[in-house]
PDB file of N, CA, C and O in Angstrom:
ATOM      1  N   MET A   1       0.826  -1.167  -0.016  1.00  0.00           N
ATOM      2  CA  MET A   1       0.003   0.000   0.008  1.00  0.00           C
ATOM      3  C   MET A   1       0.898   1.223   0.007  1.00  0.00           C
ATOM      4  O   MET A   1       1.908   1.266   0.710  1.00  0.00           O
ATOM      5  N   ARG A   2       0.517   2.238  -0.801  1.00  0.00           N
ATOM      6  CA  ARG A   2       1.217   3.525  -0.859  1.00  0.00           C
ATOM      7  C   ARG A   2       0.273   4.614  -0.484  1.00  0.00           C
ATOM      8  O   ARG A   2      -0.823   4.731  -1.031  1.00  0.00           O
ATOM      9  N   ILE A   3       0.723   5.448   0.495  1.00  0.00           N
ATOM     10  CA  ILE A   3      -0.078   6.559   0.903  1.00  0.00           C
ATOM     11  C   ILE A   3       0.661   7.839   0.656  1.00  0.00           C
ATOM     12  O   ILE A   3       1.873   7.897   0.866  1.00  0.00           O
ATOM     13  N   GLY A   4      -0.009   8.850   0.224  1.00  0.00           N
ATOM     14  CA  GLY A   4       0.579  10.131  -0.136  1.00  0.00           C
ATOM     15  C   GLY A   4       0.227  11.230   0.899  1.00  0.00           C
ATOM     16  O   GLY A   4      -0.905  11.336   1.370  1.00  0.00           O
ATOM     17  N   ILE A   5       1.236  12.024   1.219  1.00  0.00           N
ATOM     18  CA  ILE A   5       1.035  13.190   2.093  1.00  0.00           C
ATOM     19  C   ILE A   5       1.479  14.419   1.352  1.00  0.00           C
ATOM     20  O   ILE A   5       2.641  14.530   0.962  1.00  0.00           O
ATOM     21  N   ALA A   6       0.563  15.347   1.153  1.00  0.00           N
ATOM     22  CA  ALA A   6       0.856  16.593   0.402  1.00  0.00           C
ATOM     23  C   ALA A   6       1.710  17.495   1.287  1.00  0.00           C
ATOM     24  O   ALA A   6       1.480  17.635   2.488  1.00  0.00           O
ATOM     25  N   GLY A   7       2.696  18.094   0.644  1.00  0.00           N
ATOM     26  CA  GLY A   7       3.646  18.987   1.322  1.00  0.00           C
ATOM     27  C   GLY A   7       3.155  20.404   1.400  1.00  0.00           C
ATOM     28  O   GLY A   7       3.887  21.326   1.040  1.00  0.00           O
ATOM     29  N   ALA A   8       1.924  20.616   1.863  1.00  0.00           N
ATOM     30  CA  ALA A   8       1.318  21.898   1.943  1.00  0.00           C
ATOM     31  C   ALA A   8       0.412  21.990   3.188  1.00  0.00           C
ATOM     32  O   ALA A   8       0.125  20.979   3.830  1.00  0.00           O
ATOM     33  N   LEU A   9      -0.019  23.178   3.507  1.00  0.00           N
ATOM     34  CA  LEU A   9      -0.930  23.487   4.646  1.00  0.00           C
ATOM     35  C   LEU A   9      -0.343  22.950   5.913  1.00  0.00           C
ATOM     36  O   LEU A   9       0.665  23.508   6.347  1.00  0.00           O
ATOM     37  N   LEU A  10      -0.846  21.947   6.547  1.00  0.00           N
ATOM     38  CA  LEU A  10      -0.392  21.449   7.832  1.00  0.00           C
ATOM     39  C   LEU A  10       0.779  20.467   7.714  1.00  0.00           C
ATOM     40  O   LEU A  10       0.915  19.548   8.521  1.00  0.00           O
ATOM     41  N   TYR A  11       1.612  20.675   6.703  1.00  0.00           N
ATOM     42  CA  TYR A  11       2.723  19.700   6.482  1.00  0.00           C
ATOM     43  C   TYR A  11       3.785  19.722   7.582  1.00  0.00           C
ATOM     44  O   TYR A  11       4.589  18.793   7.658  1.00  0.00           O
ATOM     45  N   TYR A  12       3.819  20.772   8.458  1.00  0.00           N
ATOM     46  CA  TYR A  12       4.810  20.795   9.529  1.00  0.00           C
ATOM     47  C   TYR A  12       4.603  19.598  10.451  1.00  0.00           C
ATOM     48  O   TYR A  12       5.487  19.283  11.248  1.00  0.00           O
ATOM     49  N   TYR A  13       3.449  18.919  10.362  1.00  0.00           N
ATOM     50  CA  TYR A  13       3.225  17.706  11.119  1.00  0.00           C
ATOM     51  C   TYR A  13       3.710  16.471  10.282  1.00  0.00           C
ATOM     52  O   TYR A  13       3.680  15.328  10.739  1.00  0.00           O
ATOM     53  N   GLY A  14       4.139  16.765   9.080  1.00  0.00           N
ATOM     54  CA  GLY A  14       4.506  15.723   8.109  1.00  0.00           C
ATOM     55  C   GLY A  14       5.437  14.629   8.706  1.00  0.00           C
ATOM     56  O   GLY A  14       5.137  13.439   8.613  1.00  0.00           O
ATOM     57  N   PRO A  15       6.542  15.042   9.304  1.00  0.00           N
ATOM     58  CA  PRO A  15       7.453  14.029   9.868  1.00  0.00           C
ATOM     59  C   PRO A  15       6.781  13.054  10.844  1.00  0.00           C
ATOM     60  O   PRO A  15       7.111  11.868  10.873  1.00  0.00           O
ATOM     61  N   TYR A  16       5.846  13.562  11.632  1.00  0.00           N
ATOM     62  CA  TYR A  16       5.112  12.719  12.563  1.00  0.00           C
ATOM     63  C   TYR A  16       4.314  11.682  11.756  1.00  0.00           C
ATOM     64  O   TYR A  16       4.413  10.488  12.038  1.00  0.00           O
ATOM     65  N   TRP A  17       3.548  12.101  10.789  1.00  0.00           N
ATOM     66  CA  TRP A  17       2.730  11.215  10.003  1.00  0.00           C
ATOM     67  C   TRP A  17       3.538  10.211   9.212  1.00  0.00           C
ATOM     68  O   TRP A  17       3.166   9.040   9.129  1.00  0.00           O
ATOM     69  N   VAL A  18       4.635  10.651   8.631  1.00  0.00           N
ATOM     70  CA  VAL A  18       5.540   9.725   7.905  1.00  0.00           C
ATOM     71  C   VAL A  18       6.033   8.671   8.796  1.00  0.00           C
ATOM     72  O   VAL A  18       5.985   7.487   8.464  1.00  0.00           O
ATOM     73  N   HIS A  19       6.537   9.093   9.994  1.00  0.00           N
ATOM     74  CA  HIS A  19       6.992   8.059  10.973  1.00  0.00           C
ATOM     75  C   HIS A  19       5.917   7.065  11.372  1.00  0.00           C
ATOM     76  O   HIS A  19       6.162   5.862  11.460  1.00  0.00           O
ATOM     77  N   LEU A  20       4.725   7.584  11.610  1.00  0.00           N
ATOM     78  CA  LEU A  20       3.605   6.711  12.002  1.00  0.00           C
ATOM     79  C   LEU A  20       3.342   5.659  10.906  1.00  0.00           C
ATOM     80  O   LEU A  20       3.266   4.462  11.183  1.00  0.00           O
ATOM     81  N   PHE A  21       3.212   6.115   9.710  1.00  0.00           N
ATOM     82  CA  PHE A  21       2.877   5.171   8.625  1.00  0.00           C
ATOM     83  C   PHE A  21       4.009   4.222   8.320  1.00  0.00           C
ATOM     84  O   PHE A  21       3.765   3.067   7.972  1.00  0.00           O
ATOM     85  N   GLU A  22       5.248   4.681   8.442  1.00  0.00           N
ATOM     86  CA  GLU A  22       6.402   3.788   8.221  1.00  0.00           C
ATOM     87  C   GLU A  22       6.450   2.715   9.311  1.00  0.00           C
ATOM     88  O   GLU A  22       6.819   1.574   9.031  1.00  0.00           O
ATOM     89  N   GLU A  23       6.089   3.055  10.528  1.00  0.00           N
ATOM     90  CA  GLU A  23       6.026   2.048  11.606  1.00  0.00           C
ATOM     91  C   GLU A  23       4.957   1.042  11.322  1.00  0.00           C
ATOM     92  O   GLU A  23       5.054  -0.100  11.770  1.00  0.00           O
ATOM     93  N   LEU A  24       3.931   1.429  10.587  1.00  0.00           N
ATOM     94  CA  LEU A  24       2.849   0.499  10.231  1.00  0.00           C
ATOM     95  C   LEU A  24       3.162  -0.236   8.926  1.00  0.00           C
ATOM     96  O   LEU A  24       2.307  -0.914   8.357  1.00  0.00           O
ATOM     97  N   ARG A  25       4.429  -0.082   8.457  1.00  0.00           N
ATOM     98  CA  ARG A  25       4.935  -0.676   7.247  1.00  0.00           C
ATOM     99  C   ARG A  25       4.130  -0.331   5.989  1.00  0.00           C
ATOM    100  O   ARG A  25       3.841  -1.157   5.124  1.00  0.00           O
ATOM    101  N   ILE A  26       3.787   0.992   5.968  1.00  0.00           N
ATOM    102  CA  ILE A  26       3.080   1.520   4.770  1.00  0.00           C
ATOM    103  C   ILE A  26       4.074   2.428   4.067  1.00  0.00           C
ATOM    104  O   ILE A  26       4.737   3.238   4.715  1.00  0.00           O
ATOM    105  N   GLU A  27       4.184   2.304   2.773  1.00  0.00           N
ATOM    106  CA  GLU A  27       5.075   3.197   1.981  1.00  0.00           C
ATOM    107  C   GLU A  27       4.451   4.565   1.918  1.00  0.00           C
ATOM    108  O   GLU A  27       3.272   4.722   1.599  1.00  0.00           O
ATOM    109  N   VAL A  28       5.283   5.575   2.237  1.00  0.00           N
ATOM    110  CA  VAL A  28       4.805   6.941   2.259  1.00  0.00           C
ATOM    111  C   VAL A  28       5.476   7.749   1.138  1.00  0.00           C
ATOM    112  O   VAL A  28       6.696   7.730   0.974  1.00  0.00           O
ATOM    113  N   ILE A  29       4.638   8.453   0.379  1.00  0.00           N
ATOM    114  CA  ILE A  29       5.147   9.340  -0.684  1.00  0.00           C
ATOM    115  C   ILE A  29       4.771  10.736  -0.279  1.00  0.00           C
ATOM    116  O   ILE A  29       3.621  10.986   0.081  1.00  0.00           O
ATOM    117  N   THR A  30       5.747  11.689  -0.331  1.00  0.00           N
ATOM    118  CA  THR A  30       5.445  13.095  -0.044  1.00  0.00           C
ATOM    119  C   THR A  30       5.844  13.886  -1.307  1.00  0.00           C
ATOM    120  O   THR A  30       6.638  13.443  -2.137  1.00  0.00           O
ATOM    121  N   THR A  31       5.237  15.090  -1.396  1.00  0.00           N
ATOM    122  CA  THR A  31       5.544  15.923  -2.519  1.00  0.00           C
ATOM    123  C   THR A  31       6.720  16.827  -2.243  1.00  0.00           C
ATOM    124  O   THR A  31       7.106  17.078  -1.101  1.00  0.00           O
ATOM    125  N   GLN A  32       7.280  17.314  -3.363  1.00  0.00           N
ATOM    126  CA  GLN A  32       8.418  18.258  -3.249  1.00  0.00           C
ATOM    127  C   GLN A  32       7.935  19.586  -2.807  1.00  0.00           C
ATOM    128  O   GLN A  32       6.734  19.811  -2.659  1.00  0.00           O
ATOM    129  N   LYS A  33       8.899  20.507  -2.584  1.00  0.00           N
ATOM    130  CA  LYS A  33       8.539  21.848  -2.181  1.00  0.00           C
ATOM    131  C   LYS A  33       7.753  22.570  -3.301  1.00  0.00           C
ATOM    132  O   LYS A  33       7.873  22.272  -4.490  1.00  0.00           O
ATOM    133  N   THR A  34       6.947  23.534  -2.835  1.00  0.00           N
ATOM    134  CA  THR A  34       6.159  24.300  -3.760  1.00  0.00           C
ATOM    135  C   THR A  34       7.047  25.204  -4.637  1.00  0.00           C
ATOM    136  O   THR A  34       7.933  25.899  -4.141  1.00  0.00           O
ATOM    137  N   ASP A  35       6.784  25.172  -5.938  1.00  0.00           N
ATOM    138  CA  ASP A  35       7.480  26.088  -6.859  1.00  0.00           C
ATOM    139  C   ASP A  35       6.465  26.725  -7.791  1.00  0.00           C
ATOM    140  O   ASP A  35       5.264  26.493  -7.655  1.00  0.00           O
ATOM    141  N   LYS A  36       6.930  27.511  -8.719  1.00  0.00           N
ATOM    142  CA  LYS A  36       6.004  28.231  -9.612  1.00  0.00           C
ATOM    143  C   LYS A  36       5.105  27.306 -10.409  1.00  0.00           C
ATOM    144  O   LYS A  36       3.927  27.597 -10.617  1.00  0.00           O
ATOM    145  N   LYS A  37       5.643  26.230 -10.836  1.00  0.00           N
ATOM    146  CA  LYS A  37       4.861  25.249 -11.624  1.00  0.00           C
ATOM    147  C   LYS A  37       3.734  24.653 -10.742  1.00  0.00           C
ATOM    148  O   LYS A  37       2.620  24.447 -11.222  1.00  0.00           O
ATOM    149  N   THR A  38       4.020  24.388  -9.501  1.00  0.00           N
ATOM    150  CA  THR A  38       2.976  23.907  -8.556  1.00  0.00           C
ATOM    151  C   THR A  38       1.889  24.926  -8.387  1.00  0.00           C
ATOM    152  O   THR A  38       0.711  24.568  -8.393  1.00  0.00           O
ATOM    153  N   ILE A  39       2.224  26.143  -8.243  1.00  0.00           N
ATOM    154  CA  ILE A  39       1.230  27.198  -8.030  1.00  0.00           C
ATOM    155  C   ILE A  39       0.380  27.354  -9.301  1.00  0.00           C
ATOM    156  O   ILE A  39      -0.842  27.455  -9.191  1.00  0.00           O
ATOM    157  N   ASP A  40       0.962  27.377 -10.468  1.00  0.00           N
ATOM    158  CA  ASP A  40       0.287  27.536 -11.691  1.00  0.00           C
ATOM    159  C   ASP A  40      -0.692  26.380 -11.903  1.00  0.00           C
ATOM    160  O   ASP A  40      -1.834  26.599 -12.309  1.00  0.00           O
ATOM    161  N   ARG A  41      -0.261  25.191 -11.636  1.00  0.00           N
ATOM    162  CA  ARG A  41      -1.174  24.029 -11.796  1.00  0.00           C
ATOM    163  C   ARG A  41      -2.352  24.061 -10.853  1.00  0.00           C
ATOM    164  O   ARG A  41      -3.470  23.702 -11.222  1.00  0.00           O
ATOM    165  N   GLY A  42      -2.089  24.506  -9.594  1.00  0.00           N
ATOM    166  CA  GLY A  42      -3.161  24.616  -8.634  1.00  0.00           C
ATOM    167  C   GLY A  42      -4.200  25.668  -9.038  1.00  0.00           C
ATOM    168  O   GLY A  42      -5.405  25.466  -8.896  1.00  0.00           O
ATOM    169  N   ILE A  43      -3.689  26.806  -9.552  1.00  0.00           N
ATOM    170  CA  ILE A  43      -4.601  27.820 -10.033  1.00  0.00           C
ATOM    171  C   ILE A  43      -5.436  27.356 -11.201  1.00  0.00           C
ATOM    172  O   ILE A  43      -6.596  27.745 -11.341  1.00  0.00           O
ATOM    173  N   GLY A  44      -4.833  26.502 -12.061  1.00  0.00           N
ATOM    174  CA  GLY A  44      -5.508  26.002 -13.222  1.00  0.00           C
ATOM    175  C   GLY A  44      -6.645  25.003 -12.911  1.00  0.00           C
ATOM    176  O   GLY A  44      -7.598  24.894 -13.682  1.00  0.00           O
ATOM    177  N   VAL A  45      -6.547  24.306 -11.829  1.00  0.00           N
ATOM    178  CA  VAL A  45      -7.546  23.279 -11.505  1.00  0.00           C
ATOM    179  C   VAL A  45      -8.538  23.662 -10.454  1.00  0.00           C
ATOM    180  O   VAL A  45      -9.439  22.884 -10.143  1.00  0.00           O
ATOM    181  N   SER A  46      -8.399  24.853  -9.889  1.00  0.00           N
ATOM    182  CA  SER A  46      -9.252  25.247  -8.789  1.00  0.00           C
ATOM    183  C   SER A  46     -10.160  26.444  -9.204  1.00  0.00           C
ATOM    184  O   SER A  46      -9.852  27.224 -10.105  1.00  0.00           O
ATOM    185  N   VAL A  47     -11.263  26.519  -8.497  1.00  0.00           N
ATOM    186  CA  VAL A  47     -12.140  27.713  -8.704  1.00  0.00           C
ATOM    187  C   VAL A  47     -11.527  28.945  -8.205  1.00  0.00           C
ATOM    188  O   VAL A  47     -10.778  28.887  -7.229  1.00  0.00           O
ATOM    189  N   SER A  48     -11.778  30.049  -8.786  1.00  0.00           N
ATOM    190  CA  SER A  48     -11.114  31.297  -8.509  1.00  0.00           C
ATOM    191  C   SER A  48     -11.382  31.859  -7.092  1.00  0.00           C
ATOM    192  O   SER A  48     -10.599  32.660  -6.580  1.00  0.00           O
ATOM    193  N   GLU A  49     -12.483  31.434  -6.478  1.00  0.00           N
ATOM    194  CA  GLU A  49     -12.980  31.941  -5.176  1.00  0.00           C
ATOM    195  C   GLU A  49     -12.136  31.431  -3.977  1.00  0.00           C
ATOM    196  O   GLU A  49     -12.153  32.060  -2.919  1.00  0.00           O
ATOM    197  N   ILE A  50     -11.415  30.326  -4.120  1.00  0.00           N
ATOM    198  CA  ILE A  50     -10.684  29.832  -3.013  1.00  0.00           C
ATOM    199  C   ILE A  50      -9.334  30.461  -2.835  1.00  0.00           C
ATOM    200  O   ILE A  50      -8.808  31.072  -3.765  1.00  0.00           O
ATOM    201  N   CYS A  51      -8.767  30.328  -1.679  1.00  0.00           N
ATOM    202  CA  CYS A  51      -7.505  31.024  -1.364  1.00  0.00           C
ATOM    203  C   CYS A  51      -6.307  30.292  -2.013  1.00  0.00           C
ATOM    204  O   CYS A  51      -6.429  29.117  -2.359  1.00  0.00           O
ATOM    205  N   VAL A  52      -5.209  30.936  -2.172  1.00  0.00           N
ATOM    206  CA  VAL A  52      -4.029  30.413  -2.805  1.00  0.00           C
ATOM    207  C   VAL A  52      -3.456  29.185  -2.065  1.00  0.00           C
ATOM    208  O   VAL A  52      -3.019  28.243  -2.727  1.00  0.00           O
ATOM    209  N   PRO A  53      -3.442  29.160  -0.716  1.00  0.00           N
ATOM    210  CA  PRO A  53      -2.932  27.970  -0.061  1.00  0.00           C
ATOM    211  C   PRO A  53      -3.727  26.705  -0.453  1.00  0.00           C
ATOM    212  O   PRO A  53      -3.156  25.626  -0.611  1.00  0.00           O
ATOM    213  N   ILE A  54      -5.025  26.860  -0.601  1.00  0.00           N
ATOM    214  CA  ILE A  54      -5.810  25.654  -1.050  1.00  0.00           C
ATOM    215  C   ILE A  54      -5.523  25.296  -2.456  1.00  0.00           C
ATOM    216  O   ILE A  54      -5.460  24.108  -2.775  1.00  0.00           O
ATOM    217  N   LYS A  55      -5.340  26.271  -3.342  1.00  0.00           N
ATOM    218  CA  LYS A  55      -4.940  26.038  -4.732  1.00  0.00           C
ATOM    219  C   LYS A  55      -3.624  25.233  -4.751  1.00  0.00           C
ATOM    220  O   LYS A  55      -3.479  24.258  -5.488  1.00  0.00           O
ATOM    221  N   ILE A  56      -2.689  25.672  -3.925  1.00  0.00           N
ATOM    222  CA  ILE A  56      -1.381  24.948  -3.856  1.00  0.00           C
ATOM    223  C   ILE A  56      -1.583  23.569  -3.372  1.00  0.00           C
ATOM    224  O   ILE A  56      -1.005  22.634  -3.926  1.00  0.00           O
ATOM    225  N   TYR A  57      -2.398  23.388  -2.335  1.00  0.00           N
ATOM    226  CA  TYR A  57      -2.678  22.061  -1.811  1.00  0.00           C
ATOM    227  C   TYR A  57      -3.305  21.156  -2.878  1.00  0.00           C
ATOM    228  O   TYR A  57      -2.940  19.986  -2.984  1.00  0.00           O
ATOM    229  N   ASN A  58      -4.220  21.674  -3.646  1.00  0.00           N
ATOM    230  CA  ASN A  58      -4.830  20.889  -4.724  1.00  0.00           C
ATOM    231  C   ASN A  58      -3.749  20.394  -5.699  1.00  0.00           C
ATOM    232  O   ASN A  58      -3.766  19.245  -6.139  1.00  0.00           O
ATOM    233  N   SER A  59      -2.801  21.304  -6.024  1.00  0.00           N
ATOM    234  CA  SER A  59      -1.733  20.900  -6.950  1.00  0.00           C
ATOM    235  C   SER A  59      -0.843  19.803  -6.337  1.00  0.00           C
ATOM    236  O   SER A  59      -0.406  18.910  -7.063  1.00  0.00           O
ATOM    237  N   HIS A  60      -0.570  19.842  -5.064  1.00  0.00           N
ATOM    238  CA  HIS A  60       0.216  18.827  -4.371  1.00  0.00           C
ATOM    239  C   HIS A  60      -0.518  17.475  -4.408  1.00  0.00           C
ATOM    240  O   HIS A  60       0.082  16.420  -4.614  1.00  0.00           O
ATOM    241  N   VAL A  61      -1.800  17.552  -4.207  1.00  0.00           N
ATOM    242  CA  VAL A  61      -2.586  16.266  -4.274  1.00  0.00           C
ATOM    243  C   VAL A  61      -2.542  15.711  -5.682  1.00  0.00           C
ATOM    244  O   VAL A  61      -2.435  14.498  -5.858  1.00  0.00           O
ATOM    245  N   LEU A  62      -2.620  16.552  -6.676  1.00  0.00           N
ATOM    246  CA  LEU A  62      -2.505  16.071  -8.066  1.00  0.00           C
ATOM    247  C   LEU A  62      -1.135  15.407  -8.366  1.00  0.00           C
ATOM    248  O   LEU A  62      -1.046  14.422  -9.099  1.00  0.00           O
ATOM    249  N   ARG A  63      -0.098  15.983  -7.777  1.00  0.00           N
ATOM    250  CA  ARG A  63       1.230  15.412  -7.865  1.00  0.00           C
ATOM    251  C   ARG A  63       1.221  13.964  -7.328  1.00  0.00           C
ATOM    252  O   ARG A  63       1.757  13.036  -7.933  1.00  0.00           O
ATOM    253  N   LEU A  64       0.580  13.838  -6.159  1.00  0.00           N
ATOM    254  CA  LEU A  64       0.552  12.519  -5.501  1.00  0.00           C
ATOM    255  C   LEU A  64      -0.249  11.503  -6.423  1.00  0.00           C
ATOM    256  O   LEU A  64       0.153  10.348  -6.562  1.00  0.00           O
ATOM    257  N   VAL A  65      -1.331  11.947  -7.014  1.00  0.00           N
ATOM    258  CA  VAL A  65      -2.107  11.075  -7.895  1.00  0.00           C
ATOM    259  C   VAL A  65      -1.243  10.688  -9.093  1.00  0.00           C
ATOM    260  O   VAL A  65      -1.257   9.531  -9.513  1.00  0.00           O
ATOM    261  N   ASP A  66      -0.477  11.659  -9.660  1.00  0.00           N
ATOM    262  CA  ASP A  66       0.435  11.414 -10.756  1.00  0.00           C
ATOM    263  C   ASP A  66       1.477  10.334 -10.391  1.00  0.00           C
ATOM    264  O   ASP A  66       1.901   9.549 -11.238  1.00  0.00           O
ATOM    265  N   GLN A  67       1.863  10.322  -9.145  1.00  0.00           N
ATOM    266  CA  GLN A  67       2.863   9.355  -8.669  1.00  0.00           C
ATOM    267  C   GLN A  67       2.261   7.969  -8.394  1.00  0.00           C
ATOM    268  O   GLN A  67       2.988   7.023  -8.090  1.00  0.00           O
ATOM    269  N   GLY A  68       0.965   7.858  -8.500  1.00  0.00           N
ATOM    270  CA  GLY A  68       0.354   6.552  -8.350  1.00  0.00           C
ATOM    271  C   GLY A  68       0.068   6.073  -6.930  1.00  0.00           C
ATOM    272  O   GLY A  68       0.049   4.868  -6.680  1.00  0.00           O
ATOM    273  N   VAL A  69      -0.155   7.000  -5.996  1.00  0.00           N
ATOM    274  CA  VAL A  69      -0.502   6.579  -4.712  1.00  0.00           C
ATOM    275  C   VAL A  69      -1.887   6.018  -4.634  1.00  0.00           C
ATOM    276  O   VAL A  69      -2.775   6.458  -5.364  1.00  0.00           O
ATOM    277  N   GLY A  70      -2.102   5.040  -3.753  1.00  0.00           N
ATOM    278  CA  GLY A  70      -3.439   4.480  -3.564  1.00  0.00           C
ATOM    279  C   GLY A  70      -4.345   5.317  -2.748  1.00  0.00           C
ATOM    280  O   GLY A  70      -5.561   5.271  -2.934  1.00  0.00           O
ATOM    281  N   TYR A  71      -3.783   6.118  -1.806  1.00  0.00           N
ATOM    282  CA  TYR A  71      -4.555   6.911  -0.873  1.00  0.00           C
ATOM    283  C   TYR A  71      -3.828   8.225  -0.655  1.00  0.00           C
ATOM    284  O   TYR A  71      -2.601   8.286  -0.738  1.00  0.00           O
ATOM    285  N   VAL A  72      -4.574   9.257  -0.381  1.00  0.00           N
ATOM    286  CA  VAL A  72      -4.015  10.581  -0.003  1.00  0.00           C
ATOM    287  C   VAL A  72      -4.481  10.781   1.437  1.00  0.00           C
ATOM    288  O   VAL A  72      -5.674  10.753   1.738  1.00  0.00           O
ATOM    289  N   PHE A  73      -3.511  10.983   2.302  1.00  0.00           N
ATOM    290  CA  PHE A  73      -3.780  11.235   3.710  1.00  0.00           C
ATOM    291  C   PHE A  73      -4.059  12.713   3.874  1.00  0.00           C
ATOM    292  O   PHE A  73      -3.203  13.525   3.521  1.00  0.00           O
ATOM    293  N   VAL A  74      -5.217  13.106   4.393  1.00  0.00           N
ATOM    294  CA  VAL A  74      -5.581  14.478   4.648  1.00  0.00           C
ATOM    295  C   VAL A  74      -5.942  14.614   6.122  1.00  0.00           C
ATOM    296  O   VAL A  74      -7.095  14.376   6.480  1.00  0.00           O
ATOM    297  N   PRO A  75      -5.018  14.981   6.977  1.00  0.00           N
ATOM    298  CA  PRO A  75      -5.311  15.086   8.402  1.00  0.00           C
ATOM    299  C   PRO A  75      -6.293  16.216   8.662  1.00  0.00           C
ATOM    300  O   PRO A  75      -6.266  17.243   7.984  1.00  0.00           O
ATOM    301  N   ARG A  76      -7.158  16.020   9.646  1.00  0.00           N
ATOM    302  CA  ARG A  76      -8.098  17.053  10.018  1.00  0.00           C
ATOM    303  C   ARG A  76      -7.744  17.548  11.439  1.00  0.00           C
ATOM    304  O   ARG A  76      -7.804  16.767  12.389  1.00  0.00           O
ATOM    305  N   MET A  77      -7.396  18.772  11.584  1.00  0.00           N
ATOM    306  CA  MET A  77      -7.011  19.329  12.836  1.00  0.00           C
ATOM    307  C   MET A  77      -8.142  20.230  13.356  1.00  0.00           C
ATOM    308  O   MET A  77      -8.561  21.131  12.630  1.00  0.00           O
ATOM    309  N   VAL A  78      -8.643  20.034  14.551  1.00  0.00           N
ATOM    310  CA  VAL A  78      -9.675  20.806  15.147  1.00  0.00           C
ATOM    311  C   VAL A  78      -9.119  21.700  16.222  1.00  0.00           C
ATOM    312  O   VAL A  78      -9.868  22.446  16.853  1.00  0.00           O
TER     313      VAL A  78
END
């Protein structure tokens, strides 16, 4: 099983999640740092009303899908 973690928004928790999934013997794929290409792709696939951080997040998720992950982990922080 391959799980993807987007390198955006709450990614500062990323190392914790990577460690957790690796301990469970699940392959973890993370995205690279945000660059101009990432931003442009996110703008292209998102509605104009949402904020730029969400557009960037959408682009990171698309990168994970392109890499063939089976699941995308989206933590919910309250």
